[in-house]
C-alpha positions as CSV (number, residue, x, y, z in Angstrom):
1,X,47.7,23.0,136.2
2,X,50.3,25.5,137.3
3,X,53.6,23.7,137.8
4,X,56.4,25.1,140.0
5,X,59.8,23.9,141.1
6,X,61.0,25.4,144.4
7,X,64.7,25.6,143.9
8,X,67.9,26.8,145.4
9,X,71.2,24.8,145.3
10,X,72.2,26.3,148.6
11,X,70.7,24.4,151.6
12,X,69.2,26.1,154.7
13,X,67.5,28.9,152.9
14,X,63.9,27.8,153.5
15,X,63.4,25.8,150.3
16,X,61.6,22.8,151.8
17,X,59.7,24.9,154.4
18,X,58.4,27.0,151.5
19,X,57.5,24.1,149.3
20,X,55.6,22.4,152.1
21,X,53.8,25.3,153.7
22,X,52.9,27.1,150.5
23,X,51.4,23.8,149.3
24,X,49.5,23.5,152.5
25,X,48.3,27.1,152.3
26,X,47.0,26.7,148.8
27,X,45.3,23.4,149.7
28,X,43.7,24.4,153.0
29,X,42.7,28.1,152.9
30,X,42.5,28.6,149.1
31,X,40.8,25.2,148.5
32,X,43.0,24.3,145.5
33,X,44.0,20.8,144.7
34,X,47.8,20.5,145.2
35,X,50.3,17.8,144.5
36,X,53.7,18.2,146.2
37,X,56.5,16.1,144.8
38,X,59.5,15.5,147.0
39,X,62.5,15.2,144.7
40,X,65.1,15.6,147.4
41,X,66.8,12.3,148.6
42,X,66.8,13.7,152.2
43,X,63.0,13.4,152.1
44,X,62.5,16.4,154.3
45,X,59.2,17.4,152.6
46,X,58.0,13.9,153.0
47,X,58.8,13.8,156.7
48,X,57.5,17.3,157.2
49,X,54.0,16.2,156.3
50,X,54.1,13.1,158.5
51,X,55.0,10.4,156.0
52,X,57.8,8.0,156.9
53,X,60.0,6.9,154.0
54,X,59.5,3.2,153.6
55,X,61.2,1.0,151.0
56,X,58.0,-1.1,150.8
57,X,55.9,1.9,149.7
58,X,56.4,3.4,146.2
59,X,58.3,6.7,146.1
60,X,59.6,9.0,143.5
61,X,62.7,6.8,143.2
62,X,60.5,4.0,141.9
63,X,58.8,6.3,139.5
64,X,62.1,7.6,138.0
65,X,63.9,4.3,137.9
66,X,61.1,1.7,137.3
67,X,57.6,1.1,136.0
68,X,55.8,2.7,139.0
69,X,53.4,5.4,138.0
70,X,52.9,8.8,139.7
71,X,49.4,7.6,140.9
72,X,50.9,4.6,142.6
73,X,53.3,6.8,144.6
74,X,50.9,9.6,145.4
75,X,49.4,9.7,148.9
76,X,46.8,12.1,150.3
77,X,47.9,13.7,153.5
78,X,45.0,16.2,154.1
79,X,42.1,17.7,152.2
80,X,43.2,18.9,148.8
81,X,46.8,17.9,149.4
82,X,48.7,14.9,148.0
83,X,52.4,14.0,148.3
84,X,54.6,11.9,146.1
85,X,57.2,11.0,148.7
86,X,60.9,10.6,148.5
87,X,63.4,8.0,150.0
88,X,67.2,8.0,150.6
89,X,67.4,5.5,147.6
90,X,66.7,8.5,145.4
91,X,70.4,9.5,145.8
92,X,71.3,6.5,143.7
93,X,69.0,7.7,140.9
94,X,71.7,10.2,139.8
95,X,73.9,7.2,138.9
96,X,71.2,4.9,137.6
97,X,69.9,7.4,135.2
98,X,73.3,8.2,133.6
99,X,72.9,5.6,130.9
100,X,69.2,6.3,130.2
101,X,68.3,7.9,126.9
102,X,66.4,11.2,127.6
103,X,67.3,11.0,131.3
104,X,66.5,14.7,131.8
105,X,62.8,14.3,130.8
106,X,61.9,11.1,132.7
107,X,59.8,13.0,135.3
108,X,58.2,15.1,132.6
109,X,57.1,11.9,130.7
110,X,55.8,10.3,133.9
111,X,53.7,13.4,134.8
112,X,52.3,13.5,131.3
113,X,51.3,9.9,131.6
114,X,49.6,10.6,134.9
115,X,47.7,13.6,133.5
116,X,46.5,11.6,130.5
117,X,45.3,8.6,132.6
118,X,41.5,8.0,132.4
119,X,41.1,8.2,136.1
120,X,43.6,11.0,136.7
121,X,42.4,13.4,139.4
122,X,42.6,17.1,138.4
123,X,45.1,19.3,140.1
124,X,45.4,23.1,140.3
125,X,49.1,23.1,141.4
126,X,52.1,20.9,141.2
127,X,55.0,22.0,143.5
128,X,58.3,20.2,143.4
129,X,60.8,20.4,146.3
130,X,64.1,20.1,144.5
131,X,67.4,18.8,146.0
132,X,70.1,21.4,147.0
133,X,72.1,20.7,143.9
134,X,72.0,21.2,140.1
135,X,72.3,17.5,139.2
136,X,70.1,15.2,137.1
137,X,67.2,15.3,139.6
138,X,67.0,19.1,139.4
139,X,67.2,19.0,135.7
140,X,64.3,16.6,135.7
141,X,62.3,19.1,137.7
142,X,63.2,22.0,135.4
143,X,62.2,20.0,132.4
144,X,58.9,19.1,133.9
145,X,57.6,22.5,135.1
146,X,56.8,25.9,133.7
147,X,57.9,28.0,136.7
148,X,60.7,28.3,139.3
149,X,60.3,29.9,142.7
150,X,63.6,30.9,144.3
151,X,63.6,31.1,148.1
152,X,66.4,33.4,149.2
153,X,67.8,34.2,152.6
154,X,68.8,37.9,152.7
155,X,72.4,37.1,153.4
156,X,75.6,37.5,151.3
157,X,76.4,33.8,151.3
158,X,72.9,32.9,150.3
159,X,73.5,34.9,147.1
160,X,76.7,33.1,146.3
161,X,76.0,30.8,143.3
162,X,73.0,32.7,142.1
163,X,74.6,33.3,138.7
164,X,75.2,29.5,138.3
165,X,71.5,28.8,139.1
166,X,70.4,31.4,136.6
167,X,72.7,29.9,134.0
168,X,71.2,26.5,134.6
169,X,67.7,27.8,134.2
170,X,68.7,29.6,131.0
171,X,70.3,26.5,129.5
172,X,67.3,24.3,130.3
173,X,65.0,26.9,128.8
174,X,67.0,27.0,125.6
175,X,67.6,23.3,125.1
176,X,65.0,21.3,126.9
177,X,62.0,23.3,128.1
178,X,61.2,26.6,126.3
179,X,58.3,27.3,128.6
180,X,60.5,27.5,131.7
181,X,60.9,30.8,133.6
182,X,61.9,32.1,136.9
183,X,58.6,33.6,138.1
184,X,59.0,34.3,141.8
185,X,61.5,35.2,144.5
186,X,60.7,34.7,148.1
187,X,62.8,36.1,150.9
188,X,62.9,33.6,153.8
189,X,64.4,33.7,157.3
190,X,63.8,37.4,157.1
191,X,64.8,39.7,160.0
192,X,63.4,43.1,159.3
193,X,65.3,44.8,162.1
194,X,68.7,44.1,160.5
195,X,70.4,46.4,158.0
196,X,71.8,43.5,156.1
197,X,68.3,42.2,155.2
198,X,67.4,45.5,153.7
199,X,70.6,45.9,151.8
200,X,70.5,42.4,150.3
201,X,66.9,42.8,149.4
202,X,67.5,46.0,147.6
203,X,70.5,44.6,145.7
204,X,68.4,41.6,144.5
205,X,65.5,43.8,143.5
206,X,67.8,46.2,141.6
207,X,69.5,43.3,139.8
208,X,66.2,41.8,138.5
209,X,64.7,45.1,137.8
210,X,67.5,45.8,135.4
211,X,66.6,42.5,133.6
212,X,63.1,43.8,132.7
213,X,62.5,43.6,129.0
214,X,65.5,41.4,128.3
215,X,65.2,38.0,126.6
216,X,65.8,35.9,129.7
217,X,63.7,33.4,131.6
218,X,63.7,35.8,134.6
219,X,62.8,39.0,132.8
220,X,59.3,39.1,134.3
221,X,60.2,37.6,137.8
222,X,57.9,38.7,140.6
223,X,59.6,39.8,143.8
224,X,57.0,38.8,146.4
225,X,56.3,41.5,148.8
226,X,55.6,38.9,151.5
227,X,58.6,38.2,153.7
228,X,58.8,34.9,155.5
229,X,60.0,36.0,158.9
230,X,62.4,33.9,161.0
231,X,60.1,31.9,163.3
232,X,60.8,29.1,165.7
233,X,57.4,27.5,165.0
234,X,58.4,26.9,161.4
235,X,61.5,25.1,162.6
236,X,59.5,23.0,165.1
237,X,56.7,21.9,162.8
238,X,58.6,19.2,160.8
239,X,59.4,17.2,164.0
240,X,55.7,16.8,164.5
241,X,55.0,15.8,160.9
242,X,52.8,18.8,160.4
243,X,52.6,21.9,158.3
244,X,52.7,25.2,160.1
245,X,48.9,25.5,159.7
246,X,48.4,22.3,161.7
247,X,51.1,22.9,164.2
248,X,50.9,26.6,165.0
249,X,48.0,28.2,163.0
250,X,48.3,31.4,165.0
251,X,52.0,31.9,164.5
252,X,53.8,34.4,162.4
253,X,55.0,31.6,160.2
254,X,51.4,30.6,159.3
255,X,50.4,34.2,158.7
256,X,53.4,34.7,156.4
257,X,52.8,31.6,154.3
258,X,49.1,32.4,154.0
259,X,49.9,35.9,152.9
260,X,52.4,34.5,150.3
261,X,49.7,32.1,148.9
262,X,47.2,35.0,148.8
263,X,49.7,37.2,147.0
264,X,50.5,34.4,144.5
265,X,46.9,33.8,143.7
266,X,46.2,37.5,143.4
267,X,49.0,38.0,140.9
268,X,47.7,34.9,139.0
269,X,44.2,36.4,138.7
270,X,45.6,39.6,137.4
271,X,47.7,37.8,134.8
272,X,44.8,35.7,133.6
273,X,42.6,38.8,133.3
274,X,38.9,39.3,133.9
275,X,37.8,36.5,131.6
276,X,39.5,33.8,133.8
277,X,37.2,31.4,135.5
278,X,38.2,29.2,138.3
279,X,37.5,25.5,137.8
280,X,35.0,24.1,140.3
281,X,36.8,22.1,143.0
282,X,36.0,18.5,143.6
283,X,37.1,16.4,146.6
């Protein structure tokens, strides 16, 4: 299973939109079995896919702070797509986990238990929508996955704090999860007609190109050629509890996220080589 945390500590850059619609694209058009885990107390990814946070229904909060399993909190929302929902109570988990031994790896252990269960369904992808912060919840995500996707808005303020984010990824890779790497950067809310978008894009590409060959978790990062254009349909879809593919399948937003999924899968096939074989899908 390929595990990816979608992360940016700055809000409003397309993080949740990317986590939800990339998951939907992989599940629908590509036919991959996808589990989306909402680790943000705002529960935007949960709401985006039509699930209402309910204290009577197990959520990721119950998984992290109690004896609830991932399987008990996981709900199927469409063919090949499952969601482990969030709840506002998750905000309290930052405090409740302070005194827990190994608090940074609670989620990793829960996911391992789920994968080892006798009746565990097979998944091709795990995507985690992280909170817009670098607290204990984000550390749990980074300890549990192998990859980080970074959604970036091509704007100066969106780049502010990037060094702190990279520092956090580096520390987690050194101390908790040696497999962790920043593997993809996605430009969101992109306006190709502006000079600023081009300038910021070139600056980011130049920075990471200079990191090639260095011993850093982002040395082999992929700058996705797909640009997620600013699109009103992407902003409207969450209010209907639908992914962009359900709400506006003919929109630019749907086309962009489908192209991103295709590019992601193409690069994965190249990395795996000609001997790679796709596991048969079961529903």
